[in-house]
C-alpha positions as CSV (number, residue, x, y, z in Angstrom):
1,M,10.5,29.1,11.6
2,P,14.2,29.2,10.9
3,A,15.9,32.5,11.6
4,E,17.1,34.7,8.8
5,D,20.2,36.7,8.4
6,A,20.2,40.5,7.8
7,D,19.5,40.0,4.1
8,G,16.4,37.9,4.7
9,F,18.0,34.6,3.8
10,L,18.6,31.4,5.9
11,T,22.0,31.3,7.5
12,Q,24.3,28.6,6.1
13,E,24.0,26.5,9.2
14,E,20.2,26.7,9.1
15,L,20.2,25.8,5.4
16,E,22.3,22.7,6.1
17,Q,20.0,21.7,9.0
18,A,16.9,22.1,6.8
19,L,18.5,20.0,4.0
20,A,19.5,17.4,6.5
21,Q,16.0,17.2,7.9
22,A,14.5,16.9,4.5
23,H,17.0,14.1,3.6
24,A,16.1,12.2,6.8
25,E,12.4,12.5,6.1
26,R,12.9,11.2,2.6
27,Q,14.9,8.2,3.9
28,Q,12.3,7.4,6.6
29,A,9.2,7.7,4.4
30,P,7.5,4.4,3.5
31,F,7.9,5.4,-0.2
32,S,8.9,8.5,-2.1
33,A,6.9,8.0,-5.3
34,A,4.3,5.6,-6.7
35,G,2.5,4.9,-9.9
36,C,0.3,2.4,-11.7
37,R,-0.7,1.3,-15.2
38,L,-3.7,-0.5,-16.5
39,D,-4.2,-2.4,-19.8
40,L,-7.5,-3.9,-20.9
41,F,-7.7,-6.6,-23.6
42,A,-10.5,-8.1,-25.7
43,D,-10.1,-11.5,-24.2
44,E,-8.3,-13.5,-21.6
45,T,-5.9,-15.1,-24.1
46,G,-4.6,-11.7,-25.1
47,A,-4.3,-10.6,-21.5
48,R,-2.4,-13.7,-20.6
49,A,0.1,-13.2,-23.4
50,A,0.6,-9.6,-22.5
51,F,1.1,-10.4,-18.9
52,Q,3.9,-12.9,-19.8
53,A,5.5,-10.4,-22.2
54,L,5.4,-7.5,-19.8
55,T,6.7,-9.3,-16.8
56,G,9.4,-11.1,-18.9
57,A,10.6,-7.7,-20.1
58,S,10.6,-6.0,-16.7
59,P,13.9,-6.0,-14.9
60,G,14.4,-7.0,-11.3
61,Q,14.6,-9.9,-8.8
62,R,11.4,-11.8,-8.3
63,L,10.2,-11.9,-4.7
64,P,7.6,-14.1,-2.9
65,H,4.3,-12.3,-2.3
66,R,0.6,-12.7,-1.7
67,G,-1.0,-13.7,-5.0
68,R,-3.1,-11.0,-6.7
69,G,-5.8,-11.6,-9.3
70,D,-5.4,-14.6,-11.5
71,E,-1.6,-14.4,-11.6
72,S,1.0,-11.9,-10.3
73,V,4.7,-11.2,-10.1
74,L,6.6,-8.9,-7.6
75,L,9.9,-7.4,-8.8
76,L,12.6,-5.6,-6.9
77,A,15.0,-3.5,-9.0
78,P,17.3,-0.5,-8.6
79,A,15.7,2.9,-9.1
80,A,17.2,5.7,-11.2
81,I,18.2,7.5,-8.0
82,P,21.3,5.9,-6.2
83,G,20.4,4.4,-2.9
84,F,16.7,3.8,-3.9
85,A,14.8,0.7,-5.1
86,R,11.7,0.2,-7.1
87,L,9.1,-2.5,-6.2
88,T,6.7,-3.4,-9.0
89,L,3.8,-5.8,-8.6
90,W,2.3,-6.9,-11.9
91,F,-1.0,-8.8,-11.8
92,R,-3.7,-10.0,-14.2
93,R,-7.4,-10.0,-13.4
94,D,-9.3,-11.8,-16.2
95,T,-8.8,-9.5,-19.2
96,V,-7.0,-6.7,-17.3
97,V,-3.2,-6.5,-16.8
98,A,-2.1,-4.0,-14.2
99,A,1.0,-2.9,-12.3
100,V,1.8,-0.8,-9.3
101,S,5.3,0.6,-8.5
102,A,6.7,2.3,-5.5
103,I,10.1,3.8,-5.0
104,A,11.8,4.0,-1.6
105,A,15.2,4.5,0.1
106,C,16.4,0.9,0.5
107,D,19.1,-1.5,-0.9
108,P,17.8,-3.2,-4.1
109,T,20.3,-6.0,-3.4
110,D,18.9,-6.7,0.1
111,P,15.1,-7.4,-0.1
112,A,14.9,-7.3,3.8
113,S,15.8,-3.6,3.8
114,C,12.8,-3.0,1.5
115,A,10.2,-4.6,3.7
116,G,8.4,-1.4,4.4
117,V,8.0,-0.4,0.7
118,R,7.2,-4.0,-0.1
119,E,4.2,-3.9,2.2
120,R,3.0,-0.6,0.8
121,T,3.3,-1.9,-2.8
122,E,1.2,-5.0,-1.9
123,S,-1.4,-2.7,-0.3
124,L,-1.5,-0.5,-3.4
125,A,-2.0,-3.5,-5.5
126,A,-4.9,-4.6,-3.3
127,L,-6.5,-1.2,-3.7
128,L,-6.1,-1.2,-7.5
129,L,-7.5,-4.7,-7.7
130,R,-10.5,-3.6,-5.6
131,R,-11.1,-0.7,-7.9
132,I,-10.9,-2.9,-11.0
133,D,-13.4,-5.3,-9.6
134,A,-15.8,-2.5,-8.8
135,R,-15.4,-0.4,-11.9
136,V,-14.3,-2.4,-14.9
137,P,-17.4,-4.0,-16.6
138,A,-17.8,-7.5,-18.0
139,L,-15.1,-9.1,-15.9
140,A,-15.5,-12.6,-14.5
141,P,-17.0,-12.5,-11.0
142,P,-14.3,-11.9,-8.4
143,P,-13.6,-14.6,-5.8
144,P,-15.0,-14.1,-2.3
145,V,-12.8,-12.3,0.1
146,A,-10.5,-14.7,1.9
147,A,-11.1,-15.1,5.6
148,D,-7.4,-14.4,6.7
149,P,-6.9,-11.2,8.6
150,R,-4.9,-9.3,5.9
151,S,-7.5,-10.0,3.2
152,M,-10.2,-8.7,5.5
153,I,-8.2,-5.6,6.4
154,E,-7.6,-4.9,2.7
155,A,-11.3,-5.2,2.0
156,R,-12.4,-2.9,4.8
157,C,-9.9,-0.1,4.9
158,P,-11.3,3.0,3.1
159,E,-9.4,4.4,0.1
160,R,-8.3,7.5,1.8
161,D,-4.7,7.1,3.0
162,Y,-5.3,3.4,2.2
163,T,-1.8,2.0,2.7
164,S,-1.4,3.7,6.1
165,C,-4.8,2.2,7.2
166,V,-3.6,-1.3,6.2
167,A,-0.2,-0.8,7.9
168,E,-1.8,0.5,11.1
169,A,-4.3,-2.4,11.1
170,L,-1.5,-4.9,10.8
171,A,0.4,-3.3,13.6
172,V,-2.8,-3.5,15.8
173,L,-3.2,-7.2,15.0
174,A,0.4,-7.8,16.0
175,T,-0.3,-6.4,19.5
176,G,-3.3,-8.6,20.0
177,E,-5.1,-5.7,21.7
178,P,-8.8,-5.2,20.8
179,T,-9.7,-2.1,18.7
180,T,-12.3,-1.0,16.2
181,L,-11.8,0.5,12.8
182,C,-14.1,3.6,12.5
183,V,-14.7,5.4,9.2
184,S,-16.3,8.8,8.7
185,P,-18.7,9.7,5.9
186,Y,-15.7,11.5,4.3
187,G,-13.5,8.5,4.3
188,E,-11.4,9.4,7.4
189,W,-10.5,6.5,9.6
190,R,-9.1,5.8,13.0
191,F,-8.7,2.9,15.4
192,V,-10.6,3.2,18.6
193,P,-9.7,1.0,21.6
194,P,-12.7,-0.2,23.7
195,P,-13.5,0.9,27.2
196,S,-12.6,-1.6,29.9
197,D,-16.2,-3.0,30.1
198,R,-16.6,-3.6,26.3
199,R,-15.0,-5.8,23.6
200,A,-15.3,-3.2,20.8
201,G,-14.5,0.5,20.6
202,M,-17.2,3.2,20.4
203,C,-16.9,5.2,17.1
204,P,-17.6,8.9,17.0
205,D,-21.1,10.1,16.1
206,E,-21.9,9.5,12.4
207,W,-18.8,7.3,12.0
208,D,-19.3,3.7,11.0
209,A,-17.6,0.7,12.8
210,V,-16.4,-1.4,9.8
211,A,-14.3,-3.9,11.6
212,S,-13.2,-5.0,15.1
213,F,-9.9,-6.5,15.9
214,P,-8.8,-9.2,16.6
215,L,-11.1,-10.5,13.9
216,A,-13.5,-13.3,15.2
217,S,-12.5,-16.7,14.0
218,G,-14.9,-18.5,11.7
């Protein structure tokens, strides 16, 4: 706890330190705010037209990205707060048009500086698409999950703290070290390395082992 002066208030020095710490935490966070929208249409023709109109009217630089749904666009634009950028990923899935947006402290004129929030935006889009496929009725059947590692990770991470699960799984894959993704009945997750005499980690009691990394090749 910071100290207080005789009147019960933070000293000026401690107030400045607290503000500096809060600013540093905000600058280092993967994203500061996020949101989504979802529009349902009577048929695919209407959804296609709406997707083209909405993406055409949205400001920002188009960035390469992993395709989502039937068609998708990723946009990088300045946020209303100076020094922050907004990443928006629009996608269409059959008769549904959706978007996820995330805001983070990075330079909107330098896409490389926004790599962290870009990854989180893509993960949020994957989660929203997963929810759409599971909960919106009468959609065309979704395609099977692709066999590449990222697609498998996005399909197996639980919804709780989803973007962090995907980010940590990708970091684990980058090391090449074996580990197991364990998920509790309440949606908690952790990565458990295996003992020296096993290829997969042992999950705690009542937790499920949902994936082992590196993923076995097909």
